[in-house]
Residue, then its C-alpha position, 0 to 999 in steps of 0.5 A: x301521674x295525675x288523677x283526673x281532678x288534678x289534671x282538670x285543675x292544671x288544665x284550667x290553670x294552663x288555659x287561664x294563663x294562656x288566655x289571660x283570663x281570671x277565674x271570675x271571668x271564666x265563671x261569668x263566661x261558663x255559667x259555673x259558679x266562682x265557688x265551684x271553680x275555686x273548689x275544682x282548682x283546690x281539688x276539694x271536689x271528689x268527682x267532677x261532672x262531665x256537664x261541668x267540664x263542658x260548661x268550663x270548655x265553653x267558657x274558654x270558647x272551646x269544644x270539650x274535645x279541644x279542652x280535653x286534647x292535652x297530654x294532661x288527659x292522656x290515659x298513660x298520664x292519669x291514675x284512674 
């Protein structure tokens, strides 16, 4: 089981690879600073804001629903 922060980092990593995108490009596309993305990826952020997740999803040219539509975020796979 993953916590939400770990699931978010894994999902970003998965989509970066799938879309052949760098964190820097995601930062530019989403408007989320590169340092914030770095902190999310290294899981040094205690609680990620939904607004940040929405921006990250838009940086991948996805809706937040599509972004969260992953087994990583299924309730039975998360420790909350």
